[in-house]
C-alpha positions as CSV (number, residue, x, y, z in Angstrom):
1,M,262.5,-57.2,389.1
2,N,262.7,-53.2,387.8
3,D,261.3,-51.6,385.1
4,Q,264.9,-51.2,383.6
5,A,265.2,-54.6,383.7
6,A,262.0,-55.5,383.0
7,T,262.2,-53.1,379.8
8,F,265.7,-55.0,378.6
9,L,263.7,-58.8,379.0
10,K,261.2,-57.9,376.8
11,A,264.0,-56.3,374.4
12,S,265.6,-59.7,374.5
13,K,262.2,-61.3,373.4
14,H,261.4,-59.1,370.5
15,L,264.8,-59.9,369.8
16,S,264.8,-63.3,369.4
17,K,261.6,-63.1,367.3
18,A,262.4,-60.4,365.1
19,D,266.5,-61.9,364.0
20,P,266.5,-65.7,364.7
21,L,270.9,-65.3,363.9
22,L,271.2,-63.2,367.1
23,K,268.8,-65.8,369.6
24,P,271.6,-68.0,370.1
25,V,273.8,-65.1,371.2
26,I,271.0,-64.2,373.8
27,N,270.5,-67.4,375.1
28,S,274.2,-67.9,374.9
29,I,275.2,-65.2,376.4
30,G,272.2,-64.0,379.0
31,P,270.0,-60.4,379.8
32,C,271.9,-57.7,378.6
33,P,272.6,-55.8,382.7
34,L,272.3,-52.2,381.4
35,K,270.9,-49.7,384.1
36,P,271.4,-45.5,384.2
37,Y,274.3,-44.1,385.6
38,R,274.3,-41.1,387.8
39,Y,277.3,-40.0,388.1
40,R,276.7,-38.5,383.9
41,F,279.8,-35.6,384.3
42,A,282.8,-38.6,384.9
43,L,281.4,-40.8,382.5
44,L,281.2,-38.2,380.0
45,L,285.3,-36.9,381.4
46,R,286.1,-40.5,381.2
47,S,285.3,-40.9,377.3
48,I,287.3,-37.8,376.6
49,V,290.0,-39.0,378.4
50,S,290.4,-42.6,376.7
51,Q,289.9,-41.6,373.6
52,Q,292.4,-42.8,370.6
53,I,294.5,-44.7,373.5
54,S,294.5,-48.3,375.2
55,T,291.6,-49.1,377.9
56,S,295.2,-50.3,380.1
57,A,297.0,-46.3,379.9
58,A,292.5,-44.0,379.7
59,R,292.3,-46.3,382.4
60,T,295.3,-45.2,384.3
61,I,295.1,-41.6,383.7
62,Y,291.4,-41.8,384.8
63,L,291.9,-42.4,388.3
64,R,294.9,-40.2,389.0
65,L,293.0,-37.5,387.4
66,H,289.8,-38.8,390.1
67,A,292.8,-38.7,392.9
68,L,293.4,-35.4,391.7
69,T,289.4,-34.0,392.2
70,G,289.2,-35.1,395.5
71,K,287.2,-37.9,397.0
72,G,283.9,-38.9,395.4
73,Q,283.0,-38.0,391.7
74,P,284.5,-35.9,389.4
75,T,282.2,-32.8,388.7
76,A,282.2,-29.3,386.9
77,E,282.7,-27.4,389.9
78,K,286.4,-29.4,391.0
79,V,287.0,-29.9,387.4
80,M,287.5,-26.1,386.7
81,Q,288.9,-25.7,390.1
82,L,292.3,-27.5,388.5
83,S,294.8,-25.7,386.0
84,H,295.6,-26.6,382.8
85,E,299.0,-28.3,384.0
86,Q,297.8,-30.5,386.8
87,L,295.3,-31.8,383.8
88,R,298.9,-32.7,381.9
89,S,300.5,-33.8,384.8
90,V,297.5,-36.6,384.8
91,G,298.7,-37.6,381.4
92,L,296.5,-36.2,379.3
93,S,297.7,-33.9,376.3
94,N,297.0,-30.6,376.0
95,Q,294.6,-31.5,373.4
96,K,292.0,-32.8,375.4
97,A,293.3,-31.2,378.9
98,T,291.8,-28.6,377.4
99,Y,288.4,-30.3,376.0
100,V,287.9,-31.3,379.3
101,R,287.7,-27.8,381.4
102,H,285.7,-26.9,377.6
103,L,283.5,-29.8,379.3
104,A,283.3,-28.6,382.7
105,E,282.9,-25.5,381.2
106,M,279.8,-25.6,379.2
107,V,278.3,-27.6,382.6
108,M,279.6,-25.0,384.9
109,Q,277.7,-22.4,382.4
110,N,273.9,-25.1,382.0
111,K,275.0,-25.3,378.6
112,V,275.1,-28.6,378.7
113,R,272.0,-29.4,381.3
114,L,273.5,-33.2,382.4
115,H,270.8,-32.9,385.4
116,K,268.0,-32.6,382.7
117,M,269.4,-35.3,380.1
118,H,266.5,-37.3,381.3
119,L,263.6,-34.6,380.0
120,L,265.5,-34.8,376.8
121,S,265.0,-36.9,373.5
122,D,268.1,-38.6,371.9
123,E,268.3,-36.0,369.8
124,D,268.1,-32.6,372.1
125,V,271.0,-35.0,374.0
126,T,273.4,-35.8,371.8
127,S,273.1,-31.8,370.0
128,E,273.8,-30.9,373.9
129,L,277.5,-33.1,373.7
130,I,278.3,-32.2,370.2
131,Q,278.2,-28.4,372.1
132,V,281.6,-29.7,373.5
133,K,284.9,-29.8,372.7
134,G,286.2,-33.5,371.4
135,I,282.8,-35.0,372.3
136,G,281.0,-35.8,368.4
137,V,278.5,-38.3,367.7
138,W,279.9,-41.8,368.8
139,T,280.4,-39.8,372.4
140,A,277.3,-39.2,372.3
141,Q,276.0,-42.5,371.2
142,M,277.8,-44.1,374.0
143,F,276.3,-41.3,376.9
144,L,272.9,-42.4,375.3
145,M,273.5,-46.0,376.1
146,F,275.7,-46.4,379.4
147,G,274.6,-43.3,380.7
148,L,270.8,-43.0,380.2
149,C,269.9,-46.2,378.9
150,R,268.7,-45.4,375.9
151,P,266.7,-48.3,374.2
152,D,266.7,-47.6,370.6
153,I,270.2,-46.4,370.1
154,F,272.1,-48.0,367.2
155,P,276.3,-46.2,367.0
156,H,276.6,-48.0,363.0
157,D,279.8,-46.6,362.5
158,D,281.4,-48.6,365.6
159,L,284.3,-51.1,364.8
160,G,283.0,-53.1,367.5
161,I,279.7,-52.9,366.4
162,Q,280.6,-54.0,362.7
163,N,282.2,-56.5,364.3
164,G,280.3,-58.4,366.2
165,I,277.5,-58.1,362.9
166,Q,279.8,-59.8,360.9
167,K,280.6,-62.4,363.2
168,I,276.2,-62.9,364.5
169,Y,276.2,-63.2,360.6
170,E,279.3,-65.4,359.6
171,L,279.9,-62.3,356.9
172,K,283.5,-62.7,354.7
173,T,283.8,-58.9,355.0
174,R,283.1,-56.8,357.4
175,P,280.0,-54.9,356.6
176,D,279.6,-51.1,355.8
177,K,277.9,-48.0,357.6
178,Q,274.4,-49.3,354.9
179,T,274.7,-52.7,355.0
180,C,274.4,-51.9,359.2
181,I,271.4,-50.4,358.8
182,E,269.7,-52.4,357.2
183,I,270.5,-55.2,359.7
184,A,269.7,-53.0,362.8
185,R,265.9,-52.2,361.2
186,R,264.9,-55.9,362.9
187,W,266.5,-54.2,366.0
188,Q,264.2,-51.4,366.4
189,P,262.4,-50.7,368.7
190,Y,265.6,-52.2,370.8
191,R,268.8,-51.9,369.0
192,T,270.7,-50.9,372.3
193,V,270.8,-54.3,373.6
194,A,271.5,-55.9,370.2
195,S,274.2,-54.2,369.8
196,W,275.6,-54.7,373.7
197,Y,275.5,-58.6,372.1
198,C,277.5,-57.4,369.6
199,W,280.1,-55.9,371.4
200,R,279.5,-59.0,373.9
201,I,279.5,-62.2,371.4
202,L,283.8,-60.7,370.5
203,E,284.5,-60.7,373.8
204,M,283.0,-64.5,374.4
205,E,285.9,-67.8,373.7
206,T,285.0,-69.9,371.2
207,P,286.6,-73.5,371.7
208,D,283.4,-75.1,370.9
209,G,281.3,-74.0,369.0
210,P,280.4,-69.8,367.1
211,W,279.5,-68.3,370.4
């Protein structure tokens, strides 16, 4: 078992004890499989592409962009070789094409140090990323969770998290920000893992029971 798997196994045990309502969810879904993602630029690129459009549309546009950058994963260097018109040609809006190029510029200028992100604190990672046009706190949180696998990130403004909490706690209405934060306190220091279970529970079929 690698260190990441051991950490998440420890997290599941902690969460099961700390939150009795989350325990059956964990037992039903099984271990959290998150692991750091090597291609950090590509992850951020896909995050920008995916904003405010459907999953299928985002996938199509990203695959076109990926093909345009050539073999291997997209990099800042490859994107900088593309014109604004080429970026638009894959289906990116004018605004998103600008965002994509700005991301590449910031990485090339070493203002966003993707190669050092694993050495930075959560706060410093967020501070660097939100310098990029089109990247806000939520995107930075997703990068921390899925790119770096930081264990204690809680995106309380995420609609999926709110809906997951509503389902797990059988609330009549979707919880507000403060309610989510209060519930998540018991999940520390593994709010990333608890958040993953909140998302997963929404994807599960429910023919025979609550999950």
